[in-house]
C-alpha positions as CSV (number, residue, x, y, z in Angstrom):
1,M,67.4,-26.7,68.5
2,R,64.7,-25.6,65.6
3,T,65.8,-26.6,61.7
4,I,66.8,-23.5,59.8
5,Y,65.9,-24.3,55.9
6,K,66.9,-22.0,53.2
7,T,65.1,-23.5,50.5
8,F,61.5,-24.0,50.3
9,I,59.3,-26.1,47.9
10,F,56.0,-25.8,48.0
11,D,53.3,-28.1,46.1
12,V,50.5,-26.6,44.4
13,D,46.9,-28.0,44.6
14,G,45.8,-28.0,48.0
15,T,48.6,-26.7,49.4
16,L,49.0,-23.1,47.8
17,I,45.3,-23.0,46.1
18,N,42.3,-24.8,46.9
19,T,41.1,-26.8,43.6
20,E,39.4,-29.5,44.9
21,E,35.8,-28.8,44.1
22,A,37.3,-27.8,40.5
23,V,39.1,-30.9,40.3
24,F,36.2,-33.4,41.6
25,G,33.4,-31.3,39.7
26,S,35.3,-31.5,36.4
27,L,36.2,-34.9,36.5
28,Q,33.2,-36.1,37.4
29,K,31.1,-34.2,34.9
30,M,33.8,-35.2,32.0
31,L,33.3,-38.8,32.7
32,E,29.7,-38.8,32.9
33,L,28.9,-36.8,29.6
34,E,32.3,-38.2,27.4
35,Y,32.4,-41.7,28.9
36,N,29.0,-42.5,30.6
37,K,30.8,-43.2,34.0
38,S,29.4,-42.1,36.9
39,Y,31.6,-41.9,40.5
40,K,31.1,-40.1,44.0
41,R,33.6,-37.7,44.8
42,E,35.1,-40.6,47.7
43,E,35.8,-42.6,44.8
44,L,37.8,-39.9,43.0
45,S,40.4,-38.7,45.8
46,F,43.2,-41.0,44.7
47,V,43.8,-38.2,41.9
48,L,44.6,-35.5,44.1
49,G,48.5,-35.1,43.8
50,I,49.0,-37.0,40.4
51,P,49.0,-35.7,37.1
52,G,45.9,-36.7,34.9
53,S,48.1,-39.3,32.8
54,R,48.8,-41.5,35.7
55,A,44.8,-40.9,37.3
56,L,42.9,-41.5,33.9
57,P,43.9,-44.9,33.1
58,Q,42.8,-46.1,36.2
59,F,39.0,-45.2,34.9
60,G,39.7,-47.8,32.0
61,I,40.3,-44.9,29.4
62,E,42.7,-45.6,26.6
63,D,42.7,-42.1,24.8
64,I,44.8,-40.5,27.4
65,E,45.7,-37.9,25.6
66,R,42.0,-36.8,24.7
67,A,40.7,-37.3,28.3
68,N,43.1,-35.2,30.0
69,E,42.3,-32.4,27.1
70,L,38.5,-32.5,28.0
71,W,39.3,-32.7,31.7
72,N,40.9,-29.5,31.6
73,R,38.5,-28.2,29.4
74,Y,35.8,-28.7,31.8
75,M,37.7,-27.6,34.9
76,K,37.1,-24.0,33.4
77,D,33.7,-24.7,34.1
78,F,34.7,-24.4,37.8
79,M,37.3,-21.6,38.0
80,D,35.4,-19.7,40.3
81,S,35.8,-22.2,42.7
82,I,39.5,-22.2,43.0
83,H,40.9,-19.9,45.3
84,V,44.1,-18.8,47.3
85,Y,44.1,-20.5,51.1
86,P,44.3,-17.5,53.6
87,G,47.7,-16.6,54.9
88,V,49.6,-18.1,51.6
89,E,50.3,-14.6,49.5
90,E,51.5,-13.4,52.7
91,L,53.5,-16.2,53.5
92,L,55.2,-16.3,50.0
93,C,55.8,-12.6,50.1
94,T,57.6,-12.8,53.6
95,L,59.5,-15.8,52.3
96,A,60.8,-14.3,49.3
97,S,61.6,-10.6,51.3
98,R,64.3,-12.7,53.6
99,G,66.1,-14.2,50.7
100,V,65.1,-18.1,50.9
101,Q,65.2,-20.1,48.0
102,L,61.7,-20.6,46.8
103,G,59.4,-22.6,44.5
104,I,56.9,-25.4,43.1
105,V,56.9,-28.8,42.5
106,T,53.5,-29.6,40.9
107,S,51.9,-32.2,39.3
108,K,50.1,-29.7,36.9
109,T,51.2,-29.5,33.4
110,K,52.9,-26.2,32.6
111,A,49.4,-25.3,30.5
112,E,47.7,-26.5,33.6
113,L,49.8,-24.5,35.7
114,K,49.1,-21.5,33.2
115,D,45.4,-21.6,33.3
116,D,45.0,-22.4,37.1
117,F,47.5,-20.7,39.2
118,E,49.1,-18.1,36.8
119,P,46.0,-16.2,37.2
120,F,46.4,-15.2,41.4
121,G,49.6,-14.0,40.7
122,L,51.9,-15.8,43.0
123,L,54.5,-16.9,40.4
124,K,56.1,-13.3,41.0
125,Y,57.4,-15.2,44.3
126,L,58.6,-18.4,42.7
127,S,62.5,-18.7,41.5
128,V,62.0,-22.0,40.3
129,V,59.1,-23.9,38.7
130,V,59.1,-28.0,38.3
131,C,55.9,-29.1,36.1
132,A,54.9,-32.3,35.4
133,D,56.2,-31.9,31.8
134,D,59.7,-31.3,33.4
135,T,60.3,-35.1,34.1
136,E,60.2,-38.5,33.0
137,H,58.7,-39.9,36.3
138,H,56.2,-38.2,38.7
139,K,55.2,-37.9,42.3
140,P,55.7,-40.0,44.1
141,H,58.5,-40.9,42.4
142,P,61.3,-38.4,43.7
143,E,62.7,-37.0,40.3
144,P,60.7,-33.7,40.2
145,I,62.3,-32.9,43.7
146,H,65.7,-34.1,42.6
147,K,65.2,-32.1,39.3
148,F,64.1,-29.1,41.5
149,L,67.3,-29.2,43.7
150,E,69.6,-29.7,40.6
151,V,68.3,-26.4,38.7
152,A,68.1,-24.6,41.7
153,G,71.7,-25.7,43.1
154,A,70.0,-26.2,46.7
155,D,71.3,-28.6,49.2
156,P,68.8,-31.1,49.8
157,D,70.0,-30.6,53.8
158,S,68.5,-27.7,54.0
159,A,65.5,-27.8,51.8
160,I,62.2,-28.7,52.9
161,Y,59.2,-29.6,50.9
162,I,55.8,-28.6,51.7
163,G,52.6,-30.5,50.5
164,D,49.1,-32.2,51.1
165,T,49.2,-35.7,49.9
166,V,50.8,-39.0,50.6
167,Y,52.6,-38.5,47.2
168,D,54.1,-35.4,48.5
169,S,55.3,-37.2,51.4
170,S,56.8,-40.3,49.4
171,C,58.6,-37.8,47.1
172,A,60.0,-35.6,49.7
173,R,61.2,-38.7,51.5
174,D,63.0,-40.9,48.8
175,S,64.6,-37.4,47.6
176,K,66.2,-37.0,51.1
177,V,64.7,-33.5,52.0
178,A,62.3,-32.8,55.1
179,F,58.7,-32.9,54.5
180,G,55.9,-30.5,56.1
181,L,52.3,-31.6,55.8
182,A,49.9,-28.7,54.6
183,T,46.9,-29.7,57.0
184,W,44.9,-27.1,55.7
185,G,44.6,-28.6,52.4
186,A,45.1,-32.8,53.8
187,N,42.8,-35.2,53.9
188,P,43.3,-36.4,58.0
189,A,41.9,-39.6,57.4
190,H,45.2,-40.4,55.7
191,N,47.6,-40.0,58.1
192,I,50.2,-38.9,56.3
193,E,53.6,-38.9,57.8
194,A,56.0,-35.6,57.9
195,D,58.4,-34.1,59.7
196,H,56.4,-31.1,60.3
197,Y,52.5,-30.5,60.9
198,F,51.5,-27.1,59.6
199,Q,47.9,-25.8,60.8
200,N,48.5,-22.5,58.9
201,P,50.9,-20.8,56.5
202,E,52.5,-18.5,59.1
203,E,53.8,-21.6,61.1
204,I,56.3,-21.8,58.3
205,L,58.3,-18.9,59.1
206,Q,59.4,-20.5,62.2
207,Y,61.5,-22.4,60.4
208,I,63.8,-19.5,58.4
209,K,66.2,-17.2,60.0
């Protein structure tokens, strides 16, 4: 018998919108111009899925607040490369119309969400939003999903978190909710564990009434 979920929680980057080019391009540019540090893209893959405040110290940067501000500033040079994945808006629209609980748990701050995500007009479908500045701990720690469940008054047994990184998988596992891998945004080399593997957004609709 197929599991039916009543609460759908989504990651943002790599799940709802494709920001990979913008994240890597802006980070490379910022590190090169501001810190004279040069990195190949494959050396930066660990930054996907965690807040800048956790990623930047790993480059030996001490003034994290300034570096994060600069990174966000350089992101604006790559905004044209950000786009919504095919089928995502249709999925959110359908889920919202079926009356399920719908929201996001993201490593973006509120300011980053406003700059990078809000322009696509998808927030209207989402009733609960948990950003990096809403919790003390961040993915892969379970606190962000615990926060979502608390705010939403949702039952973890009927909730699923859908994301694209190992951080998302660990966060879901440790918060005792199901995890669905958005394979359209995930790196196949990472062999991420999941309860469900979705090849496209439409497949998610199998798990609602």
